[in-house]
C-alpha positions in Angstrom: -157.8 130.7 -45.4 -158.2 128.5 -48.0 -154.6 127.5 -47.6 -155.0 127.1 -43.9 -157.9 124.9 -44.5 -155.8 122.9 -46.9 -152.9 122.8 -44.4 -155.4 121.5 -41.7 -156.6 118.9 -44.1 -153.3 118.1 -45.0 -152.2 117.8 -41.3 -155.3 115.9 -40.7 -154.6 113.4 -43.3 -151.0 113.2 -42.1 -152.3 112.7 -38.7 -154.6 110.1 -39.9 -151.9 108.5 -41.6 -149.8 108.7 -38.8 -152.4 107.2 -36.5 -152.9 104.5 -39.0 -149.1 103.9 -39.2 -148.9 103.9 -35.4 -151.8 101.3 -35.3 -150.0 99.3 -37.7 -146.9 99.6 -35.9 -148.7 98.8 -32.8 -150.1 95.7 -34.5 -146.3 95.0 -35.7 -145.3 95.5 -32.1 -147.9 93.1 -30.8 -146.9 90.7 -33.5 -143.3 91.1 -32.4 -144.1 90.7 -28.8 -146.0 87.5 -29.6 -142.9 86.4 -31.4 -140.7 87.4 -28.6 -142.8 85.7 -26.1 -143.0 82.5 -28.3 -139.2 82.7 -28.8 -138.7 83.3 -25.0 -141.1 80.4 -24.1 -138.9 78.2 -26.9 -135.7 79.5 -25.1 -137.1 78.5 -21.8 -137.9 75.0 -23.2 -134.3 75.0 -24.8 -132.9 75.9 -21.4 -134.9 73.1 -19.6 -133.9 70.6 -22.3 -130.4 71.8 -21.8 -130.6 71.4 -18.2 -132.2 67.8 -18.7 -129.2 67.0 -21.2 -126.6 68.3 -18.4 -128.4 66.1 -16.0 -128.1 63.1 -18.3 -124.5 64.0 -19.2 -123.7 64.1 -15.7 -125.4 60.6 -15.1 -123.8 59.4 -18.3 -120.4 60.5 -16.9 -120.9 58.7 -13.7 -122.0 55.7 -15.7 -119.0 56.2 -17.9 -116.6 56.2 -14.9 -118.4 53.0 -13.5 -117.9 51.5 -16.9 -114.3 52.6 -16.9 -113.6 51.0 -13.4 -115.3 47.7 -14.6 -113.3 47.8 -17.8 -110.0 48.3 -15.6 -111.0 45.4 -13.2 -111.9 43.1 -16.1 -108.5 44.0 -17.7 -106.7 43.3 -14.5 -108.6 39.9 -14.1 -107.7 39.1 -17.7 -104.1 39.9 -17.0 -104.2 37.9 -13.7 -105.6 34.9 -15.6 -103.0 35.1 -18.2 -100.2 35.2 -15.7 -102.0 32.2 -14.1 -102.2 30.4 -17.3 -98.6 31.1 -17.9 -97.6 29.8 -14.7 -99.8 26.7 -15.2 -98.1 26.2 -18.6 -94.4 26.4 -16.9 -95.6 24.0 -14.1 -96.9 21.6 -16.8 -93.6 21.8 -18.5 -91.7 21.3 -15.3 -93.9 18.3 -14.6 -93.2 16.9 -18.0 -89.6 17.1 -17.4 -89.8 15.4 -13.9 -92.1 12.7 -15.6 -89.5 12.3 -18.3 -86.8 12.0 -15.7 -88.7 9.6 -13.6 -89.3 7.4 -16.4 -85.7 7.6 -17.4 -84.7 6.7 -13.5 -87.5 3.8 -13.6 -86.1 2.6 -16.8 -82.4 2.8 -15.3 -83.6 0.9 -12.2 -85.3 -1.8 -14.1 -82.0 -2.2 -16.0 -80.2 -2.3 -12.9 -82.6 -4.8 -11.2 -82.1 -6.9 -14.4 -78.4 -6.6 -14.1 -78.8 -7.6 -10.4 -80.8 -10.6 -11.2 -78.3 -11.7 -13.7 -75.7 -11.0 -11.3 -77.4 -13.0 -8.6 -78.1 -15.9 -11.0 -74.2 -15.7 -11.7 -73.4 -15.7 -8.3 -75.7 -18.6 -7.7 -74.0 -20.4 -10.6 -70.5 -19.6 -9.2 -71.7 -20.9 -5.8 -72.9 -24.1 -7.1 -69.8 -24.5 -9.0 -67.6 -23.7 -6.2 -69.6 -26.2 -4.2 -69.3 -28.8 -6.7 -65.5 -28.2 -7.1 -65.2 -28.3 -3.4 -67.2 -31.6 -3.4 -65.1 -32.9 -6.2 -61.8 -32.0 -4.3 -63.0 -33.4 -1.2 -64.0 -36.7 -2.9 -60.7 -36.7 -4.9 -58.7 -36.3 -1.9 -60.8 -38.7 0.1 -60.6 -41.4 -2.7 -56.8 -40.9 -3.5 -54.9 -39.7 -0.6 -57.1 -40.4 2.5 -55.6 -43.9 3.0 -52.0 -42.7 3.0 -52.5 -39.7 4.9 -51.5 -39.8 8.7 -53.9 -38.2 11.1 -51.8 -35.0 11.4 -51.8 -34.6 7.6 -55.6 -35.1 7.8 -55.9 -32.5 10.4 -53.9 -30.0 8.2 -55.9 -30.8 5.1 -59.3 -30.1 7.0 -57.6 -26.8 8.2 -56.7 -26.2 4.6 -60.1 -26.8 3.2 -61.8 -24.8 6.1 -59.5 -21.9 5.3 -60.1 -22.0 1.4 -64.0 -22.2 2.1 -63.9 -19.3 4.5 -61.7 -17.5 2.0 -64.3 -18.1 -0.9 -67.3 -17.4 1.5 -65.8 -14.3 2.5 -64.8 -13.2 -1.0 -68.4 -13.8 -2.3 -69.7 -12.1 0.7 -67.6 -9.0 0.2 -68.5 -8.8 -3.4 -72.2 -9.2 -2.6 -72.0 -6.5 0.1 -70.2 -4.2 -2.3 -73.0 -4.8 -5.0 -75.8 -4.4 -2.3 -74.2 -1.3 -1.1 -74.2 0.3 -4.6 -77.7 -0.6 -5.1 -78.6 0.8 -1.7 -77.0 4.2 -2.6 -78.8 4.0 -6.0 -82.2 3.3 -4.3 -81.6 6.3 -1.8 -80.7 8.6 -4.7 -83.7 7.6 -6.8 -86.2 7.6 -3.9 -85.8 11.3 -3.3 -87.1 12.1 -6.9 -89.2 9.0 -7.7 -92.4 7.3 -6.3 -92.2 5.8 -2.8 -93.4 2.3 -4.1 -90.7 2.1 -6.7 -88.0 2.6 -3.9 -89.8 -0.1 -1.5 -90.0 -2.5 -4.2 -86.2 -2.0 -5.1 -85.3 -2.4 -1.5 -87.6 -5.5 -1.3 -85.8 -7.0 -4.3 -82.4 -6.1 -2.6 -83.5 -7.9 0.6 -84.7 -11.0 -1.4 -81.3 -11.1 -3.2 -79.5 -10.8 0.4 -81.6 -13.6 1.7 -81.0 -15.9 -1.2 -77.3 -15.1 -0.9 -77.1 -15.7 2.8 -79.4 -19.0 2.5 -76.9 -20.2 -0.2 -73.9 -19.6 2.1 -75.5 -21.3 5.1 -76.5 -24.3 3.0 -72.8 -24.6 1.7 -71.5 -24.1 5.3 -73.7 -26.8 6.5 -72.8 -29.1 3.7 -69.3 -28.5 4.2 -69.5 -29.2 7.8 -71.2 -32.6 7.1 -68.5 -33.4 4.9 -65.9 -32.5 7.3 -67.7 -34.5 10.3 -68.2 -37.5 7.8 -64.3 -37.3 7.2 -63.6 -36.9 10.7 -65.9 -40.0 11.3 -64.1 -42.0 8.7 -60.7 -41.0 10.4 -62.0 -42.0 13.7 -63.2 -45.2 12.3 -59.8 -45.9 10.6 -58.3 -45.2 14.0 -60.7 -47.7 15.7 -59.9 -50.4 12.9 -56.3 -49.9 13.7 -56.9 -50.7 17.3 -59.0 -53.6 16.7 -56.2 -55.9 15.6 -54.2 -55.0 18.6 -57.0 -55.9 21.1 -57.5 -59.0 19.3 -54.0 -60.1 19.8 -54.1 -59.2 23.4 -57.2 -61.1 23.9 -55.6 -64.2 22.2 -52.6 -64.1 24.5 -54.8 -63.6 27.7 -52.8 -60.5 28.9 -52.0 -60.2 32.6 -52.5 -57.4 34.9 -51.0 -57.4 38.5 -49.9 -61.0 37.7 -53.6 -62.1 37.1 -54.8 -63.4 33.6 -57.4 -61.0 32.1 -59.7 -62.2 29.1 -61.1 -59.7 26.6 -64.5 -60.6 25.3 -65.5 -60.3 21.7 -68.2 -57.8 22.6 -65.7 -55.6 24.2 -63.3 -55.8 21.2 -66.2 -54.9 18.8 -67.4 -52.0 21.0 -64.9 -49.5 19.9 -65.6 -50.0 16.3 -69.4 -50.2 16.6 -70.1 -47.5 19.0 -67.7 -44.9 17.8 -69.2 -43.8 14.4 -72.9 -43.9 15.2 -72.6 -41.8 18.3 -70.3 -39.2 16.4 -72.8 -39.3 13.4 -75.9 -38.9 15.6 -74.6 -36.0 17.8 -73.3 -34.1 14.9 -76.4 -34.6 12.8 -78.4 -33.5 15.8 -76.0 -30.4 16.2 -76.2 -29.6 12.5 -79.9 -29.8 12.6 -80.2 -27.5 15.8 -77.9 -24.9 13.9 -79.9 -25.2 10.6 -83.1 -24.5 12.8 -81.5 -21.6 14.5 -80.0 -20.3 11.3 -83.7 -20.6 9.7 -85.4 -18.9 12.7 -82.5 -16.1 13.0 -81.0 -15.8 9.6 -78.1 -13.4 9.3 -79.5 -10.8 7.1 -81.9 -9.8 10.1 -78.9 -8.7 12.1 -78.1 -6.2 9.2 -81.5 -4.9 9.4 -81.0 -2.7 12.4 -78.5 -0.4 10.4 -81.3 0.3 7.9 -84.1 2.7 8.2 -87.7 2.3 9.4 -89.0 1.8 5.9 -86.8 -1.2 5.3 -88.0 -2.6 8.6 -91.6 -2.4 7.5 -90.6 -4.2 4.4 -89.0 -7.1 6.2 -91.9 -7.3 8.7 
């Protein structure tokens, strides 16, 4: 019995010890459950935070894609601006080359205009020299050989002088036409690449040159015709003077017509010598004045204007 009581006591102690252990374990389990609950709550919070981060990540991805698209657009715009800048630089280089070509063409045109002015001055000098030479030749022929030439030789001399003058005038006109044609071709070739005002100024200068040349030729022709008519008047006066002594001899002998005496008065004798030269000079002078007036109103260079373009007509007007 004592052993049984000892065993019971021992068992009771063990049961109490077990109960205390169970209560301690229950406390530990409760503490563990609290820890598990706390960790579960923490895990839930972590999951919520992860979901929020995922949402923010999705939003940031969309933002990143938007930023990438904007960056691509900015890069394309930058490339377009770069290409546009290169194109502008090429256009500027082309414009600089064109400007240099135009400057060289303008300098060439200026030199051509100066040469044309020098040539025009030379032509005017040659024309004046030719006019002086013709005048001197006419004076020389008139002074030395007019008294000994007969009327036929005088007519031949007039024809030779007229042919010589026409040949000189035609030669100068042909040279001027060739030079003007070369300048017209140059003006047309330069006006395609240069400014319109430069081409018009060049054509205006060409027109002025042509007008001056035609005026010089017209003056020379009128002067020549005046000289020729004066020579013819002197020839007619000489012919009249040769007839006057014959008429005086006839008047002195009182010639008879049909058996009747006829007297010739001094007024009738002086009439051929006095009426011949003034009539010729006045008529010729009026004719030459009319020709000069018509030539001034309708100069020959206006007839060549119809073959040129509308811009030249505007320049002439």
